[in-house]
C-alpha positions in Angstrom: -0.3 -0.1 0.1 2.9 2.4 0.7 4.6 1.5 -2.3 1.1 2.0 -4.3 1.3 5.9 -2.7 4.6 6.2 -3.6 4.3 5.4 -7.2 1.1 7.8 -7.2 2.8 10.9 -6.0 6.0 10.3 -8.6 3.9 9.8 -11.1 1.9 13.0 -10.4 5.3 14.8 -9.9 5.9 14.0 -13.5 3.1 14.9 -15.0 2.9 18.9 -13.2 6.8 18.7 -14.7 5.7 17.7 -18.7 2.7 19.7 -19.2 3.9 22.9 -21.4 3.2 26.7 -20.1 -0.2 28.4 -21.5 0.2 30.7 -25.1 0.3 34.2 -24.1 -0.1 36.6 -27.4 2.3 39.5 -27.7 0.9 42.5 -30.0 3.6 43.9 -32.0 4.5 47.4 -31.5 3.2 50.1 -34.1 5.1 51.0 -37.1 7.7 53.6 -37.3 6.7 56.7 -39.8 8.0 60.2 -40.5 6.0 62.9 -40.4 6.2 66.8 -41.9 4.2 69.7 -40.6 2.3 70.9 -43.4 2.7 74.8 -43.6 1.8 77.1 -46.4 4.3 78.5 -48.8 4.9 80.7 -51.6 5.5 79.2 -55.1 5.7 80.0 -58.4 3.5 78.2 -60.7 4.4 78.1 -64.6 2.0 78.0 -67.2 2.8 76.9 -70.6 1.6 77.7 -74.0 2.9 76.5 -77.1 3.8 78.3 -79.7 6.6 79.4 -82.5 9.1 81.7 -82.9 9.1 84.8 -86.0 11.3 87.6 -87.2 10.3 91.1 -86.2 11.3 92.0 -89.6 11.5 89.6 -92.8 12.5 91.3 -96.3 12.6 89.5 -99.8 15.3 91.5 -101.8 14.3 92.0 -105.0 15.8 93.6 -107.9 14.1 96.8 -108.9 15.4 97.4 -112.6 15.7 94.8 -115.0 19.1 93.7 -116.1 21.8 90.7 -115.9 23.0 89.7 -112.3 26.8 90.7 -112.1 28.0 89.5 -108.8 26.8 88.3 -105.7 28.4 90.1 -102.7 27.7 87.9 -99.6 28.3 84.6 -98.2 25.1 82.4 -97.8 23.9 82.3 -94.3 25.8 85.4 -93.2 24.9 88.1 -90.6 24.5 91.4 -92.8 24.1 95.6 -91.8 21.9 97.5 -93.1 22.8 99.3 -96.7 25.2 96.1 -97.2 25.7 95.4 -100.5 24.4 92.1 -101.5 24.3 92.0 -105.7 24.9 94.1 -108.4 23.1 94.4 -112.0 25.0 94.9 -114.8 25.3 98.7 -114.7 26.1 99.6 -118.3 22.5 100.5 -119.7 21.5 102.7 -116.8 24.7 104.6 -116.7 24.5 105.4 -120.6 20.8 106.2 -119.7 22.5 108.3 -117.1 24.9 109.9 -119.3 22.1 110.7 -121.7 19.8 112.6 -119.2 22.9 114.8 -118.2 23.1 115.7 -122.0 19.5 116.2 -122.6 19.8 118.5 -119.1 22.8 120.6 -120.1 20.7 121.6 -123.6 17.6 122.3 -121.4 19.6 124.7 -119.2 21.0 126.6 -122.5 17.5 126.8 -123.6 16.7 128.4 -120.4 19.7 130.8 -120.6 18.5 132.3 -124.1 14.8 132.6 -123.4 15.4 134.4 -120.2 18.1 136.9 -122.3 15.6 137.2 -125.0 12.7 137.8 -122.9 14.9 140.4 -121.0 15.9 142.6 -124.3 12.3 142.4 -125.5 11.1 143.5 -122.4 13.3 146.8 -122.6 12.4 146.8 -126.6 8.9 146.8 -125.8 9.0 149.2 -123.3 10.3 151.6 -126.4 7.9 150.4 -128.3 10.5 149.2 -130.5 8.4 145.6 -130.7 4.8 145.0 -130.9 3.0 143.1 -128.1 2.7 140.1 -129.6 6.6 139.7 -129.9 6.7 140.2 -126.2 4.1 137.8 -125.4 5.9 135.0 -127.6 9.1 136.1 -125.9 7.3 135.1 -122.4 5.9 132.3 -123.6 9.1 130.7 -125.0 10.6 131.2 -121.7 7.8 129.4 -120.1 8.2 126.4 -122.3 12.0 126.2 -122.0 11.2 126.4 -118.7 8.8 123.3 -118.9 11.3 121.3 -120.8 14.1 122.4 -118.2 12.1 120.7 -115.0 11.2 117.5 -117.5 15.1 117.2 -118.0 15.7 117.6 -114.5 13.3 114.6 -113.6 14.8 112.4 -116.3 18.4 112.8 -114.8 17.0 112.0 -111.5 15.4 108.7 -112.8 18.6 108.1 -114.4 20.6 108.3 -111.2 17.9 106.4 -109.2 17.9 103.5 -112.3 21.6 103.1 -111.8 21.5 103.4 -108.1 19.2 100.4 -108.3 21.8 97.9 -109.7 23.5 97.8 -106.5 20.9 95.6 -104.4 21.7 96.5 -100.2 19.9 95.3 -97.6 17.5 97.6 -95.9 17.4 95.8 -92.6 20.0 94.3 -89.9 19.8 90.2 -89.9 20.5 87.2 -91.3 20.8 86.6 -95.2 19.5 83.1 -97.2 21.1 81.6 -99.7 21.1 82.7 -102.8 17.6 82.4 -105.2 19.0 83.6 -108.4 22.5 82.9 -109.5 24.7 85.5 -111.2 24.2 85.8 -115.1 20.6 85.3 -114.7 18.5 88.2 -116.2 16.6 89.8 -113.1 14.1 92.6 -112.6 10.5 93.5 -112.7 8.5 90.6 -114.7 11.7 88.3 -114.9 12.2 87.5 -111.8 11.1 87.4 -107.9 13.2 87.3 -104.7 17.1 87.1 -105.3 17.2 86.3 -101.3 15.8 86.9 -97.8 16.8 88.9 -94.7 14.9 88.2 -91.3 15.7 90.3 -88.2 17.1 88.1 -85.3 17.6 90.3 -82.6 15.0 90.7 -81.2 12.8 87.5 -81.8 9.0 87.2 -81.3 7.3 84.5 -80.0 3.8 83.5 -81.4 1.1 81.7 -79.4 -2.7 81.5 -78.8 -4.1 81.0 -75.0 -8.3 80.5 -74.5 -10.5 82.7 -72.7 -10.3 81.5 -69.6 -6.4 81.7 -69.7 -6.5 85.1 -71.1 -9.0 86.8 -68.4 -6.8 85.3 -65.8 -3.6 87.1 -67.4 -5.6 90.0 -67.5 -6.0 90.2 -63.7 -2.1 89.8 -63.1 -1.3 92.3 -65.8 -3.8 95.1 -63.8 -2.2 94.2 -60.2 1.2 94.8 -61.9 0.1 98.0 -63.7 -1.3 99.2 -60.1 2.3 99.3 -58.7 3.8 100.1 -62.3 2.1 101.9 -65.0 5.0 100.7 -67.7 5.3 97.0 -66.1 4.7 94.5 -69.0 4.3 90.8 -68.0 7.8 88.7 -68.0 7.5 85.3 -69.7 10.7 82.6 -70.0 10.7 80.0 -72.8 11.1 76.5 -73.1 12.6 75.3 -76.0 11.9 72.2 -78.3 14.8 70.1 -76.1 13.4 71.2 -72.7 15.8 73.5 -71.9 15.1 77.1 -70.6 16.1 79.7 -72.8 18.5 82.3 -71.4 16.9 85.2 -71.8 13.4 86.2 -70.4 11.0 88.0 -72.6 7.9 90.5 -71.8 4.4 90.1 -73.8 4.2 93.2 -75.8 1.3 92.5 -78.0 -2.5 91.2 -77.6 -4.8 91.2 -80.8 -7.9 93.2 -80.7 -10.3 90.8 -81.1 -11.1 86.5 -80.0 -10.9 84.2 -82.8 -14.5 82.9 -82.5 -14.2 79.8 -84.4 -11.5 78.5 -81.4 -12.2 80.7 -78.7 -8.5 81.6 -78.8 -6.7 84.7 -79.2 -2.9 85.6 -80.7 -0.5 86.9 -77.9 3.3 87.9 -78.5 6.1 88.0 -76.6 9.3 89.7 -77.3 12.7 88.0 -76.3 16.4 89.3 -76.7 18.5 87.6 -79.3 21.9 88.9 -78.7 23.6 85.6 -79.3 21.7 84.7 -82.0 20.5 81.2 -80.4 16.6 81.7 -81.6 15.7 81.5 -85.4 12.5 81.7 -87.0 9.8 79.2 -86.7 11.2 77.4 -84.2 8.8 75.2 -82.1 8.8 75.9 -77.9 6.6 76.6 -74.9 6.1 79.9 -73.2 6.0 79.9 -69.6 4.1 82.2 -67.6 5.4 82.7 -63.8 2.5 83.3 -61.2 3.2 83.7 -57.3 0.9 82.2 -54.8 0.9 82.4 -51.4 -0.2 80.1 -48.6 -0.1 77.1 -51.2 -0.2 73.8 -49.8 2.6 71.6 -50.8 3.3 68.3 -50.7 5.9 65.7 -52.2 4.5 64.0 -55.3 5.5 60.4 -53.8 3.0 60.9 -50.9 -0.2 61.0 -52.9 -2.2 57.5 -53.2 -4.9 57.1 -55.4 -8.1 54.5 -54.7 -11.7 54.3 -56.3 -12.9 57.9 -54.8 -9.8 59.6 -55.5 -6.8 60.9 -54.2 -5.6 61.0 -50.8 -2.8 61.4 -48.2 -2.0 60.1 -44.8 -1.9 61.9 -41.6 -1.3 61.2 -37.8 -4.0 62.5 -35.5 -3.2 63.7 -32.1 -3.6 60.4 -30.9 -1.2 58.8 -33.2 -3.9 57.4 -35.1 -3.6 57.2 -39.1 -6.2 59.2 -40.4 -7.2 60.0 -44.4 -7.2 62.9 -46.4 -8.6 63.1 -49.7 -7.2 65.6 -51.9 -7.8 67.7 -54.6 -4.3 68.2 -56.8 -3.5 71.6 -58.5 -0.3 72.5 -60.5 3.3 70.3 -60.5 5.6 73.3 -59.0 9.5 72.5 -58.0 9.0 71.6 -54.7 5.8 68.9 -55.3 2.4 69.5 -55.9 -0.1 72.0 -55.1 -3.3 70.8 -52.9 -6.0 72.7 -53.6 -8.4 71.3 -50.8 -8.6 68.4 -48.4 -5.1 68.7 -46.1 -4.9 71.7 -43.5 -1.7 73.6 -42.3 -0.2 72.2 -39.0 -1.6 68.6 -39.7 1.2 66.0 -39.8 1.9 64.2 -43.3 3.4 61.3 -43.4 6.0 61.3 -45.9 8.0 58.0 -45.0 7.1 54.4 -44.1 3.4 55.3 -45.9 3.6 51.4 -47.1 2.7 50.6 -43.3 0.8 53.3 -42.4 -3.0 52.1 -42.4 -6.1 54.3 -41.8 -7.3 54.0 -38.3 -4.4 52.2 -36.9 -2.0 53.6 -34.2 1.7 54.4 -35.6 5.1 55.8 -33.7 6.6 58.7 -35.1 10.2 58.7 -35.8 11.2 61.8 -34.4 14.6 61.9 -35.6 13.2 61.4 -39.1 11.0 64.1 -39.1 11.6 67.4 -40.5 11.3 70.1 -37.5 9.3 72.9 -39.1 11.3 76.6 -39.1 
């Protein structure tokens, strides 16, 4: 009996030793996130509209007198200055015409001198009744006739000089010249050929673009605000070239068309840019950029904006360290990120890192070391 009691006690002790402990669940700690305190800031928004450059002046070089083209006095594509010689036409015919006009002018002058002498003599004779009144009137008429012939010869001489000057064809503007369109040796002039070359001005350079009615009204408001401070102020613009680079010189709007196109609902606007280095050429495509400073804007990094079926949203942490969702309305893209027009208020704690670990309604731990401090 005693032996049985001993074995019973020993078996009970073994059972107590071999029984496992009860499972206890330890809740994991909340995930760590870093936040940024939302603060309004002043940003510059750029609106962009496509357009094309154009020369301020474009001149087709034509021959004003007919003749054989003798020389070309420029290099194709060179920069030329106003009144620089471009072409010459064989001047022989026009020099001969000038010489003839000079001879006719000399003859007319001699006839005037003779008629004036005759008139003065007859006037003295008529005073003494030595000649009749008819002879006196005839000498006066002869004088008037030769004076008219003199004026005609004078005009012909001027015309001959002008025609001779037209045999030297010059550029009326500074600019860049094209290649020659007609080679020396060809007959040129009115009724024979059109343009011999083309010269376009390159500094300054125009840029034409079109904006819709709503954009026009917005820019009119900006323009009025500028002119309240300075009545001569013009809206400043920049130019984005086809390769994505920004042109080094700033321009300004100098012309707005006088009516909106009823077919397209747009209006033509022109900006003018300095072009001292001749970087811009007429006909280049690009985008004009208007800068608009906006104060008290809420700007967030583009990477923090998420999207679901309800729309765009960001995650914030409330005062109880609970994640909350904020549906937002996106605005323009700026250098600092994306402007939010609605949904996020100043002072809120925006999650910027650890977004994948954060869940709306769940707690999180804010990592103070990774959280930017407001200035």
